[in-house]
KOLNUMAR-335584 format. One record per residue (C-alpha): residue number from 1; residue in one letter; x, y, z. Coordinates in steps of 0.2 Angstrom, whole numbers, plus 5000, padded with zeros to 4 digits. Layout:
N
<r><n>NUM</n><res>A</res><east>X</east><north>Y</north><up>Z</up></r>
...
END
This chain:
344
<r><n>1</n><res>M</res><east>5000</east><north>5000</north><up>5000</up></r>
<r><n>2</n><res>E</res><east>5007</east><north>5017</north><up>4995</up></r>
<r><n>3</n><res>M</res><east>5009</east><north>5030</north><up>5009</up></r>
<r><n>4</n><res>R</res><east>5005</east><north>5048</north><up>5005</up></r>
<r><n>5</n><res>M</res><east>5010</east><north>5063</north><up>5014</up></r>
<r><n>6</n><res>D</res><east>5006</east><north>5081</north><up>5010</up></r>
<r><n>7</n><res>F</res><east>5019</east><north>5095</north><up>5009</up></r>
<r><n>8</n><res>P</res><east>5017</east><north>5103</north><up>5026</up></r>
<r><n>9</n><res>R</res><east>5017</east><north>5087</north><up>5035</up></r>
<r><n>10</n><res>L</res><east>5033</east><north>5082</north><up>5025</up></r>
<r><n>11</n><res>V</res><east>5042</east><north>5098</north><up>5030</up></r>
<r><n>12</n><res>F</res><east>5037</east><north>5096</north><up>5048</up></r>
<r><n>13</n><res>F</res><east>5042</east><north>5078</north><up>5048</up></r>
<r><n>14</n><res>A</res><east>5059</east><north>5082</north><up>5040</up></r>
<r><n>15</n><res>Y</res><east>5063</east><north>5096</north><up>5052</up></r>
<r><n>16</n><res>T</res><east>5059</east><north>5086</north><up>5068</up></r>
<r><n>17</n><res>I</res><east>5073</east><north>5075</north><up>5063</up></r>
<r><n>18</n><res>L</res><east>5085</east><north>5089</north><up>5057</up></r>
<r><n>19</n><res>I</res><east>5082</east><north>5102</north><up>5070</up></r>
<r><n>20</n><res>P</res><east>5090</east><north>5093</north><up>5085</up></r>
<r><n>21</n><res>H</res><east>5106</east><north>5091</north><up>5074</up></r>
<r><n>22</n><res>L</res><east>5106</east><north>5109</north><up>5069</up></r>
<r><n>23</n><res>V</res><east>5104</east><north>5115</north><up>5088</up></r>
<r><n>24</n><res>A</res><east>5118</east><north>5103</north><up>5093</up></r>
<r><n>25</n><res>V</res><east>5129</east><north>5112</north><up>5080</up></r>
<r><n>26</n><res>T</res><east>5125</east><north>5130</north><up>5084</up></r>
<r><n>27</n><res>V</res><east>5128</east><north>5129</north><up>5103</up></r>
<r><n>28</n><res>A</res><east>5147</east><north>5128</north><up>5100</up></r>
<r><n>29</n><res>Q</res><east>5156</east><north>5141</north><up>5110</up></r>
<r><n>30</n><res>P</res><east>5174</east><north>5147</north><up>5108</up></r>
<r><n>31</n><res>D</res><east>5187</east><north>5141</north><up>5120</up></r>
<r><n>32</n><res>L</res><east>5190</east><north>5151</north><up>5136</up></r>
<r><n>33</n><res>V</res><east>5206</east><north>5162</north><up>5135</up></r>
<r><n>34</n><res>Y</res><east>5210</east><north>5157</north><up>5153</up></r>
<r><n>35</n><res>H</res><east>5203</east><north>5147</north><up>5167</up></r>
<r><n>36</n><res>N</res><east>5207</east><north>5140</north><up>5184</up></r>
<r><n>37</n><res>C</res><east>5198</east><north>5127</north><up>5194</up></r>
<r><n>38</n><res>S</res><east>5202</east><north>5129</north><up>5213</up></r>
<r><n>39</n><res>E</res><east>5204</east><north>5111</north><up>5218</up></r>
<r><n>40</n><res>N</res><east>5208</east><north>5115</north><up>5236</up></r>
<r><n>41</n><res>V</res><east>5190</east><north>5123</north><up>5239</up></r>
<r><n>42</n><res>G</res><east>5181</east><north>5106</north><up>5237</up></r>
<r><n>43</n><res>T</res><east>5169</east><north>5099</north><up>5225</up></r>
<r><n>44</n><res>Y</res><east>5150</east><north>5096</north><up>5223</up></r>
<r><n>45</n><res>S</res><east>5141</east><north>5080</north><up>5217</up></r>
<r><n>46</n><res>N</res><east>5129</east><north>5078</north><up>5203</up></r>
<r><n>47</n><res>N</res><east>5111</east><north>5083</north><up>5206</up></r>
<r><n>48</n><res>S</res><east>5116</east><north>5091</north><up>5223</up></r>
<r><n>49</n><res>T</res><east>5109</east><north>5106</north><up>5230</up></r>
<r><n>50</n><res>Y</res><east>5125</east><north>5116</north><up>5226</up></r>
<r><n>51</n><res>Q</res><east>5124</east><north>5111</north><up>5208</up></r>
<r><n>52</n><res>S</res><east>5106</east><north>5116</north><up>5207</up></r>
<r><n>53</n><res>N</res><east>5110</east><north>5133</north><up>5215</up></r>
<r><n>54</n><res>L</res><east>5125</east><north>5135</north><up>5203</up></r>
<r><n>55</n><res>N</res><east>5114</east><north>5132</north><up>5188</up></r>
<r><n>56</n><res>T</res><east>5101</east><north>5144</north><up>5194</up></r>
<r><n>57</n><res>L</res><east>5114</east><north>5157</north><up>5197</up></r>
<r><n>58</n><res>L</res><east>5122</east><north>5155</north><up>5179</up></r>
<r><n>59</n><res>S</res><east>5104</east><north>5156</north><up>5171</up></r>
<r><n>60</n><res>T</res><east>5100</east><north>5171</north><up>5181</up></r>
<r><n>61</n><res>L</res><east>5117</east><north>5179</north><up>5175</up></r>
<r><n>62</n><res>F</res><east>5112</east><north>5177</north><up>5157</up></r>
<r><n>63</n><res>S</res><east>5094</east><north>5182</north><up>5158</up></r>
<r><n>64</n><res>Y</res><east>5097</east><north>5198</north><up>5169</up></r>
<r><n>65</n><res>K</res><east>5099</east><north>5212</north><up>5157</up></r>
<r><n>66</n><res>E</res><east>5094</east><north>5227</north><up>5168</up></r>
<r><n>67</n><res>I</res><east>5112</east><north>5232</north><up>5172</up></r>
<r><n>68</n><res>N</res><east>5121</east><north>5241</north><up>5158</up></r>
<r><n>69</n><res>Y</res><east>5138</east><north>5244</north><up>5165</up></r>
<r><n>70</n><res>G</res><east>5145</east><north>5227</north><up>5165</up></r>
<r><n>71</n><res>F</res><east>5147</east><north>5222</north><up>5183</up></r>
<r><n>72</n><res>Y</res><east>5136</east><north>5208</north><up>5191</up></r>
<r><n>73</n><res>N</res><east>5137</east><north>5200</north><up>5208</up></r>
<r><n>74</n><res>F</res><east>5124</east><north>5187</north><up>5213</up></r>
<r><n>75</n><res>S</res><east>5121</east><north>5174</north><up>5227</up></r>
<r><n>76</n><res>V</res><east>5110</east><north>5159</north><up>5227</up></r>
<r><n>77</n><res>G</res><east>5106</east><north>5147</north><up>5241</up></r>
<r><n>78</n><res>Q</res><east>5110</east><north>5146</north><up>5259</up></r>
<r><n>79</n><res>S</res><east>5126</east><north>5140</north><up>5268</up></r>
<r><n>80</n><res>P</res><east>5134</east><north>5127</north><up>5265</up></r>
<r><n>81</n><res>N</res><east>5126</east><north>5126</north><up>5248</up></r>
<r><n>82</n><res>E</res><east>5127</east><north>5145</north><up>5244</up></r>
<r><n>83</n><res>V</res><east>5135</east><north>5150</north><up>5227</up></r>
<r><n>84</n><res>N</res><east>5142</east><north>5167</north><up>5225</up></r>
<r><n>85</n><res>A</res><east>5147</east><north>5174</north><up>5208</up></r>
<r><n>86</n><res>I</res><east>5155</east><north>5190</north><up>5201</up></r>
<r><n>87</n><res>A</res><east>5155</east><north>5194</north><up>5182</up></r>
<r><n>88</n><res>L</res><east>5164</east><north>5209</north><up>5174</up></r>
<r><n>89</n><res>C</res><east>5164</east><north>5215</north><up>5156</up></r>
<r><n>90</n><res>R</res><east>5177</east><north>5226</north><up>5149</up></r>
<r><n>91</n><res>G</res><east>5172</east><north>5244</north><up>5151</up></r>
<r><n>92</n><res>D</res><east>5172</east><north>5249</north><up>5133</up></r>
<r><n>93</n><res>I</res><east>5160</east><north>5235</north><up>5126</up></r>
<r><n>94</n><res>T</res><east>5142</east><north>5236</north><up>5122</up></r>
<r><n>95</n><res>Q</res><east>5129</east><north>5227</north><up>5133</up></r>
<r><n>96</n><res>D</res><east>5125</east><north>5215</north><up>5119</up></r>
<r><n>97</n><res>K</res><east>5143</east><north>5210</north><up>5118</up></r>
<r><n>98</n><res>C</res><east>5144</east><north>5209</north><up>5136</up></r>
<r><n>99</n><res>H</res><east>5130</east><north>5197</north><up>5138</up></r>
<r><n>100</n><res>S</res><east>5136</east><north>5186</north><up>5123</up></r>
<r><n>101</n><res>C</res><east>5153</east><north>5185</north><up>5131</up></r>
<r><n>102</n><res>L</res><east>5146</east><north>5180</north><up>5148</up></r>
<r><n>103</n><res>N</res><east>5135</east><north>5168</north><up>5140</up></r>
<r><n>104</n><res>D</res><east>5150</east><north>5159</north><up>5132</up></r>
<r><n>105</n><res>S</res><east>5159</east><north>5160</north><up>5149</up></r>
<r><n>106</n><res>R</res><east>5144</east><north>5153</north><up>5159</up></r>
<r><n>107</n><res>L</res><east>5143</east><north>5138</north><up>5147</up></r>
<r><n>108</n><res>Q</res><east>5161</east><north>5135</north><up>5146</up></r>
<r><n>109</n><res>L</res><east>5167</east><north>5137</north><up>5164</up></r>
<r><n>110</n><res>P</res><east>5157</east><north>5122</north><up>5172</up></r>
<r><n>111</n><res>Q</res><east>5163</east><north>5111</north><up>5158</up></r>
<r><n>112</n><res>R</res><east>5181</east><north>5116</north><up>5161</up></r>
<r><n>113</n><res>C</res><east>5179</east><north>5114</north><up>5180</up></r>
<r><n>114</n><res>P</res><east>5166</east><north>5100</north><up>5182</up></r>
<r><n>115</n><res>Y</res><east>5160</east><north>5098</north><up>5200</up></r>
<r><n>116</n><res>Q</res><east>5172</east><north>5111</north><up>5207</up></r>
<r><n>117</n><res>N</res><east>5165</east><north>5123</north><up>5220</up></r>
<r><n>118</n><res>E</res><east>5176</east><north>5137</north><up>5214</up></r>
<r><n>119</n><res>A</res><east>5182</east><north>5142</north><up>5197</up></r>
<r><n>120</n><res>I</res><east>5187</east><north>5157</north><up>5187</up></r>
<r><n>121</n><res>G</res><east>5188</east><north>5160</north><up>5168</up></r>
<r><n>122</n><res>G</res><east>5185</east><north>5172</north><up>5154</up></r>
<r><n>123</n><res>Y</res><east>5189</east><north>5180</north><up>5138</up></r>
<r><n>124</n><res>D</res><east>5198</east><north>5197</north><up>5133</up></r>
<r><n>125</n><res>E</res><east>5181</east><north>5206</north><up>5135</up></r>
<r><n>126</n><res>C</res><east>5174</east><north>5197</north><up>5151</up></r>
<r><n>127</n><res>M</res><east>5177</east><north>5187</north><up>5167</up></r>
<r><n>128</n><res>L</res><east>5167</east><north>5176</north><up>5177</up></r>
<r><n>129</n><res>R</res><east>5171</east><north>5168</north><up>5194</up></r>
<r><n>130</n><res>Y</res><east>5160</east><north>5158</north><up>5206</up></r>
<r><n>131</n><res>S</res><east>5163</east><north>5150</north><up>5223</up></r>
<r><n>132</n><res>N</res><east>5155</east><north>5143</north><up>5239</up></r>
<r><n>133</n><res>R</res><east>5164</east><north>5156</north><up>5249</up></r>
<r><n>134</n><res>S</res><east>5161</east><north>5175</north><up>5250</up></r>
<r><n>135</n><res>I</res><east>5171</east><north>5184</north><up>5236</up></r>
<r><n>136</n><res>F</res><east>5162</east><north>5201</north><up>5236</up></r>
<r><n>137</n><res>R</res><east>5172</east><north>5217</north><up>5240</up></r>
<r><n>138</n><res>T</res><east>5188</east><north>5206</north><up>5243</up></r>
<r><n>139</n><res>L</res><east>5205</east><north>5209</north><up>5235</up></r>
<r><n>140</n><res>E</res><east>5212</east><north>5194</north><up>5227</up></r>
<r><n>141</n><res>I</res><east>5227</east><north>5194</north><up>5216</up></r>
<r><n>142</n><res>L</res><east>5229</east><north>5176</north><up>5212</up></r>
<r><n>143</n><res>P</res><east>5228</east><north>5166</north><up>5202</up></r>
<r><n>144</n><res>S</res><east>5236</east><north>5176</north><up>5188</up></r>
<r><n>145</n><res>F</res><east>5236</east><north>5173</north><up>5170</up></r>
<r><n>146</n><res>Y</res><east>5248</east><north>5179</north><up>5157</up></r>
<r><n>147</n><res>V</res><east>5246</east><north>5181</north><up>5138</up></r>
<r><n>148</n><res>P</res><east>5261</east><north>5189</north><up>5130</up></r>
<r><n>149</n><res>N</res><east>5262</east><north>5196</north><up>5113</up></r>
<r><n>150</n><res>P</res><east>5274</east><north>5186</north><up>5103</up></r>
<r><n>151</n><res>N</res><east>5283</east><north>5201</north><up>5095</up></r>
<r><n>152</n><res>N</res><east>5298</east><north>5209</north><up>5103</up></r>
<r><n>153</n><res>V</res><east>5301</east><north>5228</north><up>5104</up></r>
<r><n>154</n><res>S</res><east>5315</east><north>5237</north><up>5095</up></r>
<r><n>155</n><res>N</res><east>5321</east><north>5248</north><up>5108</up></r>
<r><n>156</n><res>E</res><east>5318</east><north>5240</north><up>5125</up></r>
<r><n>157</n><res>D</res><east>5323</east><north>5255</north><up>5137</up></r>
<r><n>158</n><res>V</res><east>5313</east><north>5268</north><up>5128</up></r>
<r><n>159</n><res>F</res><east>5298</east><north>5257</north><up>5126</up></r>
<r><n>160</n><res>N</res><east>5298</east><north>5250</north><up>5144</up></r>
<r><n>161</n><res>Q</res><east>5300</east><north>5268</north><up>5151</up></r>
<r><n>162</n><res>A</res><east>5285</east><north>5274</north><up>5141</up></r>
<r><n>163</n><res>L</res><east>5275</east><north>5259</north><up>5146</up></r>
<r><n>164</n><res>K</res><east>5278</east><north>5261</north><up>5164</up></r>
<r><n>165</n><res>T</res><east>5273</east><north>5279</north><up>5164</up></r>
<r><n>166</n><res>L</res><east>5257</east><north>5275</north><up>5154</up></r>
<r><n>167</n><res>L</res><east>5252</east><north>5261</north><up>5166</up></r>
<r><n>168</n><res>D</res><east>5255</east><north>5271</north><up>5182</up></r>
<r><n>169</n><res>S</res><east>5244</east><north>5285</north><up>5175</up></r>
<r><n>170</n><res>L</res><east>5230</east><north>5272</north><up>5171</up></r>
<r><n>171</n><res>R</res><east>5231</east><north>5264</north><up>5188</up></r>
<r><n>172</n><res>S</res><east>5227</east><north>5280</north><up>5196</up></r>
<r><n>173</n><res>K</res><east>5213</east><north>5284</north><up>5184</up></r>
<r><n>174</n><res>A</res><east>5205</east><north>5267</north><up>5186</up></r>
<r><n>175</n><res>A</res><east>5207</east><north>5266</north><up>5205</up></r>
<r><n>176</n><res>S</res><east>5198</east><north>5282</north><up>5207</up></r>
<r><n>177</n><res>G</res><east>5182</east><north>5276</north><up>5197</up></r>
<r><n>178</n><res>N</res><east>5166</east><north>5274</north><up>5206</up></r>
<r><n>179</n><res>S</res><east>5157</east><north>5259</north><up>5213</up></r>
<r><n>180</n><res>L</res><east>5150</east><north>5255</north><up>5196</up></r>
<r><n>181</n><res>L</res><east>5165</east><north>5256</north><up>5185</up></r>
<r><n>182</n><res>K</res><east>5184</east><north>5256</north><up>5188</up></r>
<r><n>183</n><res>F</res><east>5191</east><north>5257</north><up>5171</up></r>
<r><n>184</n><res>A</res><east>5204</east><north>5267</north><up>5161</up></r>
<r><n>185</n><res>T</res><east>5212</east><north>5268</north><up>5144</up></r>
<r><n>186</n><res>G</res><east>5226</east><north>5278</north><up>5137</up></r>
<r><n>187</n><res>E</res><east>5240</east><north>5279</north><up>5125</up></r>
<r><n>188</n><res>A</res><east>5258</east><north>5285</north><up>5124</up></r>
<r><n>189</n><res>T</res><east>5273</east><north>5287</north><up>5112</up></r>
<r><n>190</n><res>G</res><east>5283</east><north>5271</north><up>5111</up></r>
<r><n>191</n><res>T</res><east>5297</east><north>5268</north><up>5099</up></r>
<r><n>192</n><res>G</res><east>5299</east><north>5275</north><up>5082</up></r>
<r><n>193</n><res>D</res><east>5282</east><north>5279</north><up>5075</up></r>
<r><n>194</n><res>K</res><east>5273</east><north>5266</north><up>5086</up></r>
<r><n>195</n><res>R</res><east>5260</east><north>5271</north><up>5100</up></r>
<r><n>196</n><res>I</res><east>5257</east><north>5261</north><up>5115</up></r>
<r><n>197</n><res>Y</res><east>5239</east><north>5258</north><up>5120</up></r>
<r><n>198</n><res>G</res><east>5234</east><north>5252</north><up>5137</up></r>
<r><n>199</n><res>F</res><east>5219</east><north>5248</north><up>5148</up></r>
<r><n>200</n><res>M</res><east>5216</east><north>5244</north><up>5166</up></r>
<r><n>201</n><res>Q</res><east>5201</east><north>5238</north><up>5176</up></r>
<r><n>202</n><res>C</res><east>5196</east><north>5232</north><up>5193</up></r>
<r><n>203</n><res>T</res><east>5180</east><north>5225</north><up>5199</up></r>
<r><n>204</n><res>P</res><east>5171</east><north>5240</north><up>5205</up></r>
<r><n>205</n><res>D</res><east>5166</east><north>5232</north><up>5222</up></r>
<r><n>206</n><res>L</res><east>5184</east><north>5236</north><up>5228</up></r>
<r><n>207</n><res>N</res><east>5188</east><north>5252</north><up>5236</up></r>
<r><n>208</n><res>E</res><east>5201</east><north>5264</north><up>5228</up></r>
<r><n>209</n><res>S</res><east>5215</east><north>5257</north><up>5239</up></r>
<r><n>210</n><res>S</res><east>5212</east><north>5239</north><up>5235</up></r>
<r><n>211</n><res>C</res><east>5210</east><north>5243</north><up>5216</up></r>
<r><n>212</n><res>S</res><east>5226</east><north>5252</north><up>5216</up></r>
<r><n>213</n><res>S</res><east>5235</east><north>5238</north><up>5225</up></r>
<r><n>214</n><res>C</res><east>5229</east><north>5225</north><up>5213</up></r>
<r><n>215</n><res>L</res><east>5234</east><north>5235</north><up>5198</up></r>
<r><n>216</n><res>E</res><east>5251</east><north>5239</north><up>5205</up></r>
<r><n>217</n><res>G</res><east>5254</east><north>5220</north><up>5207</up></r>
<r><n>218</n><res>A</res><east>5248</east><north>5218</north><up>5189</up></r>
<r><n>219</n><res>I</res><east>5261</east><north>5231</north><up>5183</up></r>
<r><n>220</n><res>N</res><east>5274</east><north>5222</north><up>5193</up></r>
<r><n>221</n><res>D</res><east>5270</east><north>5206</north><up>5184</up></r>
<r><n>222</n><res>V</res><east>5273</east><north>5214</north><up>5167</up></r>
<r><n>223</n><res>P</res><east>5292</east><north>5209</north><up>5166</up></r>
<r><n>224</n><res>A</res><east>5287</east><north>5191</north><up>5170</up></r>
<r><n>225</n><res>C</res><east>5272</east><north>5191</north><up>5158</up></r>
<r><n>226</n><res>C</res><east>5278</east><north>5201</north><up>5143</up></r>
<r><n>227</n><res>G</res><east>5295</east><north>5209</north><up>5146</up></r>
<r><n>228</n><res>N</res><east>5302</east><north>5217</north><up>5130</up></r>
<r><n>229</n><res>K</res><east>5286</east><north>5212</north><up>5121</up></r>
<r><n>230</n><res>E</res><east>5275</east><north>5224</north><up>5111</up></r>
<r><n>231</n><res>G</res><east>5260</east><north>5219</north><up>5121</up></r>
<r><n>232</n><res>G</res><east>5253</east><north>5208</north><up>5134</up></r>
<r><n>233</n><res>R</res><east>5237</east><north>5203</north><up>5144</up></r>
<r><n>234</n><res>I</res><east>5237</east><north>5200</north><up>5163</up></r>
<r><n>235</n><res>F</res><east>5221</east><north>5194</north><up>5171</up></r>
<r><n>236</n><res>K</res><east>5218</east><north>5193</north><up>5190</up></r>
<r><n>237</n><res>P</res><east>5202</east><north>5189</north><up>5200</up></r>
<r><n>238</n><res>S</res><east>5201</east><north>5207</north><up>5205</up></r>
<r><n>239</n><res>C</res><east>5209</east><north>5217</north><up>5191</up></r>
<r><n>240</n><res>S</res><east>5216</east><north>5216</north><up>5174</up></r>
<r><n>241</n><res>L</res><east>5227</east><north>5225</north><up>5162</up></r>
<r><n>242</n><res>R</res><east>5232</east><north>5225</north><up>5143</up></r>
<r><n>243</n><res>F</res><east>5244</east><north>5235</north><up>5132</up></r>
<r><n>244</n><res>E</res><east>5247</east><north>5233</north><up>5114</up></r>
<r><n>245</n><res>T</res><east>5255</east><north>5244</north><up>5099</up></r>
<r><n>246</n><res>F</res><east>5238</east><north>5244</north><up>5091</up></r>
<r><n>247</n><res>R</res><east>5221</east><north>5251</north><up>5098</up></r>
<r><n>248</n><res>F</res><east>5212</east><north>5236</north><up>5104</up></r>
<r><n>249</n><res>Y</res><east>5198</east><north>5245</north><up>5113</up></r>
<r><n>250</n><res>D</res><east>5183</east><north>5256</north><up>5107</up></r>
<r><n>251</n><res>F</res><east>5190</east><north>5273</north><up>5109</up></r>
<r><n>252</n><res>T</res><east>5173</east><north>5282</north><up>5109</up></r>
<r><n>253</n><res>A</res><east>5165</east><north>5270</north><up>5122</up></r>
<r><n>254</n><res>A</res><east>5181</east><north>5270</north><up>5133</up></r>
<r><n>255</n><res>N</res><east>5180</east><north>5289</north><up>5134</up></r>
<r><n>256</n><res>T</res><east>5162</east><north>5290</north><up>5138</up></r>
<r><n>257</n><res>P</res><east>5158</east><north>5297</north><up>5156</up></r>
<r><n>258</n><res>P</res><east>5155</east><north>5283</north><up>5168</up></r>
<r><n>259</n><res>P</res><east>5138</east><north>5280</north><up>5175</up></r>
<r><n>260</n><res>A</res><east>5131</east><north>5288</north><up>5191</up></r>
<r><n>261</n><res>T</res><east>5134</east><north>5278</north><up>5206</up></r>
<r><n>262</n><res>W</res><east>5124</east><north>5273</north><up>5221</up></r>
<r><n>263</n><res>P</res><east>5129</east><north>5263</north><up>5237</up></r>
<r><n>264</n><res>P</res><east>5134</east><north>5246</north><up>5233</up></r>
<r><n>265</n><res>S</res><east>5127</east><north>5230</north><up>5242</up></r>
<r><n>266</n><res>S</res><east>5137</east><north>5225</north><up>5257</up></r>
<r><n>267</n><res>P</res><east>5139</east><north>5206</north><up>5258</up></r>
<r><n>268</n><res>S</res><east>5148</east><north>5200</north><up>5273</up></r>
<r><n>269</n><res>P</res><east>5167</east><north>5197</north><up>5271</up></r>
<r><n>270</n><res>S</res><east>5175</east><north>5180</north><up>5273</up></r>
<r><n>271</n><res>D</res><east>5193</east><north>5174</north><up>5275</up></r>
<r><n>272</n><res>N</res><east>5203</east><north>5172</north><up>5259</up></r>
<r><n>273</n><res>L</res><east>5210</east><north>5155</north><up>5253</up></r>
<r><n>274</n><res>T</res><east>5227</east><north>5154</north><up>5246</up></r>
<r><n>275</n><res>P</res><east>5225</east><north>5152</north><up>5227</up></r>
<r><n>276</n><res>P</res><east>5236</east><north>5143</north><up>5214</up></r>
<r><n>277</n><res>S</res><east>5252</east><north>5151</north><up>5207</up></r>
<r><n>278</n><res>P</res><east>5251</east><north>5161</north><up>5191</up></r>
<r><n>279</n><res>A</res><east>5248</east><north>5152</north><up>5175</up></r>
<r><n>280</n><res>I</res><east>5256</east><north>5157</north><up>5158</up></r>
<r><n>281</n><res>V</res><east>5245</east><north>5156</north><up>5143</up></r>
<r><n>282</n><res>T</res><east>5254</east><north>5153</north><up>5127</up></r>
<r><n>283</n><res>P</res><east>5250</east><north>5167</north><up>5114</up></r>
<r><n>284</n><res>T</res><east>5241</east><north>5160</north><up>5099</up></r>
<r><n>285</n><res>K</res><east>5228</east><north>5165</north><up>5086</up></r>
<r><n>286</n><res>G</res><east>5216</east><north>5153</north><up>5095</up></r>
<r><n>287</n><res>K</res><east>5202</east><north>5165</north><up>5098</up></r>
<r><n>288</n><res>K</res><east>5200</east><north>5170</north><up>5079</up></r>
<r><n>289</n><res>S</res><east>5203</east><north>5152</north><up>5074</up></r>
<r><n>290</n><res>N</res><east>5190</east><north>5146</north><up>5087</up></r>
<r><n>291</n><res>T</res><east>5177</east><north>5159</north><up>5081</up></r>
<r><n>292</n><res>S</res><east>5180</east><north>5154</north><up>5063</up></r>
<r><n>293</n><res>R</res><east>5179</east><north>5136</north><up>5067</up></r>
<r><n>294</n><res>T</res><east>5162</east><north>5139</north><up>5076</up></r>
<r><n>295</n><res>L</res><east>5156</east><north>5149</north><up>5061</up></r>
<r><n>296</n><res>I</res><east>5161</east><north>5135</north><up>5049</up></r>
<r><n>297</n><res>L</res><east>5152</east><north>5122</north><up>5060</up></r>
<r><n>298</n><res>I</res><east>5136</east><north>5131</north><up>5060</up></r>
<r><n>299</n><res>V</res><east>5135</east><north>5137</north><up>5042</up></r>
<r><n>300</n><res>V</res><east>5142</east><north>5122</north><up>5032</up></r>
<r><n>301</n><res>P</res><east>5131</east><north>5108</north><up>5040</up></r>
<r><n>302</n><res>T</res><east>5116</east><north>5120</north><up>5039</up></r>
<r><n>303</n><res>V</res><east>5118</east><north>5123</north><up>5020</up></r>
<r><n>304</n><res>I</res><east>5121</east><north>5105</north><up>5017</up></r>
<r><n>305</n><res>I</res><east>5106</east><north>5099</north><up>5027</up></r>
<r><n>306</n><res>S</res><east>5095</east><north>5112</north><up>5018</up></r>
<r><n>307</n><res>V</res><east>5101</east><north>5107</north><up>5001</up></r>
<r><n>308</n><res>L</res><east>5098</east><north>5089</north><up>5005</up></r>
<r><n>309</n><res>L</res><east>5081</east><north>5092</north><up>5012</up></r>
<r><n>310</n><res>I</res><east>5075</east><north>5103</north><up>4997</up></r>
<r><n>311</n><res>S</res><east>5081</east><north>5089</north><up>4985</up></r>
<r><n>312</n><res>F</res><east>5073</east><north>5076</north><up>4995</up></r>
<r><n>313</n><res>I</res><east>5056</east><north>5085</north><up>4995</up></r>
<r><n>314</n><res>C</res><east>5057</east><north>5089</north><up>4977</up></r>
<r><n>315</n><res>F</res><east>5061</east><north>5071</north><up>4972</up></r>
<r><n>316</n><res>F</res><east>5047</east><north>5064</north><up>4984</up></r>
<r><n>317</n><res>L</res><east>5034</east><north>5076</north><up>4977</up></r>
<r><n>318</n><res>K</res><east>5038</east><north>5074</north><up>4958</up></r>
<r><n>319</n><res>K</res><east>5037</east><north>5055</north><up>4960</up></r>
<r><n>320</n><res>R</res><east>5020</east><north>5056</north><up>4967</up></r>
<r><n>321</n><res>R</res><east>5011</east><north>5071</north><up>4961</up></r>
<r><n>322</n><res>P</res><east>5006</east><north>5078</north><up>4944</up></r>
<r><n>323</n><res>R</res><east>5016</east><north>5094</north><up>4940</up></r>
<r><n>324</n><res>G</res><east>5001</east><north>5106</north><up>4943</up></r>
<r><n>325</n><res>Q</res><east>4996</east><north>5097</north><up>4959</up></r>
<r><n>326</n><res>F</res><east>5015</east><north>5098</north><up>4964</up></r>
<r><n>327</n><res>L</res><east>5016</east><north>5117</north><up>4961</up></r>
<r><n>328</n><res>S</res><east>5000</east><north>5120</north><up>4971</up></r>
<r><n>329</n><res>K</res><east>5005</east><north>5110</north><up>4986</up></r>
<r><n>330</n><res>L</res><east>5022</east><north>5118</north><up>4985</up></r>
<r><n>331</n><res>I</res><east>5015</east><north>5135</north><up>4987</up></r>
<r><n>332</n><res>I</res><east>5003</east><north>5130</north><up>5001</up></r>
<r><n>333</n><res>G</res><east>5016</east><north>5121</north><up>5010</up></r>
<r><n>334</n><res>A</res><east>5029</east><north>5135</north><up>5009</up></r>
<r><n>335</n><res>S</res><east>5016</east><north>5147</north><up>5015</up></r>
<r><n>336</n><res>S</res><east>5012</east><north>5135</north><up>5030</up></r>
<r><n>337</n><res>F</res><east>5031</east><north>5134</north><up>5034</up></r>
<r><n>338</n><res>I</res><east>5034</east><north>5152</north><up>5033</up></r>
<r><n>339</n><res>D</res><east>5019</east><north>5155</north><up>5045</up></r>
<r><n>340</n><res>F</res><east>5026</east><north>5142</north><up>5057</up></r>
<r><n>341</n><res>A</res><east>5043</east><north>5149</north><up>5057</up></r>
<r><n>342</n><res>S</res><east>5036</east><north>5167</north><up>5060</up></r>
<r><n>343</n><res>C</res><east>5027</east><north>5161</north><up>5075</up></r>
<r><n>344</n><res>N</res><east>5043</east><north>5153</north><up>5083</up></r>
END
C-alpha cells in the first residue's frame, strides 16, 4: 500500500529530525582564553543542592539584562550550599557583547571545571568567577594569567619607560572610578612611530586602595608576563590590564563618562583562601581560529542539510504528484512553513 504525505506534513516531519542536529551544531562556544579550577576549595556531586544553585545562578546571570555597566554579583542558596558569583565585562564593550561574552563563559566554565565549587575564567572582554565562599568586596590577586604578545620591541629601554609611565597613570585613573565602573584607557609614544595603547580595570566592588594595590601588582607582573614584548594581557580575579601597539579597545566608548553611582550592596566578608600560582597562557591565534571554526560548524552543515532536504522534498513530490498538483502543494506548503517559522 502506498503511503501519501502532503507537503506541510513532510516539511514538519523532516525538520523534527534535522532540528536537533542543527541545535547541537549551533551551541558551540569558543574556548576560554584562561581558566582555573580551585581544587583546594572542594567539589559538589551531581544533582546536589549546590549544583542546582549554581545552575540557577548561571541562568540568572544570562537572563538579567537590567544592568548596563557590565558588573554583576549574585548569590543563590544558603550555607553550606550558597553560590556566589562575580561577572565583569570590559568597560568599553556594548551590553549585547557583554551578555554574549558572559553567555559563552557561563557555558564553558562548568565544563572546564566540572564539579568544582570554585572556578574562574573568561575572555579578553569578560570574566566570570563563582565560589561557595564570599568573594564580594575582597581583594584577590591570584591566580594570575599571562598572555604575552609574541613580537619583541625594537628599543627596550625607551619602550619600557613609556609603558611604565602609561600604566602608572592608568592605575590612578582606574582606581579612582566609582562603585559601578573602575576602568581606564590611554596611549603614549613608544618607539619610532609606534604608539602604546593600554587599559586597566578592577571589579568596582573594591575600594580605591584595593583597586590600586591589585593594579600595582599587575604592573609588577609585566616583566614576568611580557617583558620586552609589544603587548601583553594580565588577568587577576580582582583586576586586569592589557597593552598593545595597536588600539584594541573602542575609543569612543572608553572615553564616555562613567555611569552615576549609588551605594553598593554590602555582603559579609570572609577569609581568603590561598589560590594557585600564576599560569602562563601561550599566545596563539586561538580566539580567531575558534570563532572561525564555530562559524564553519554552524554554516556548512546547515547549508548541506538544507540542500539535501530541498532535494529530497522535490524528488518525493515529483514522483507522486502531477506537475500542477505539485506546484499547488508547494505554494501552500511554503506558506504554511513560513507562517510556522514566523510564530517561533
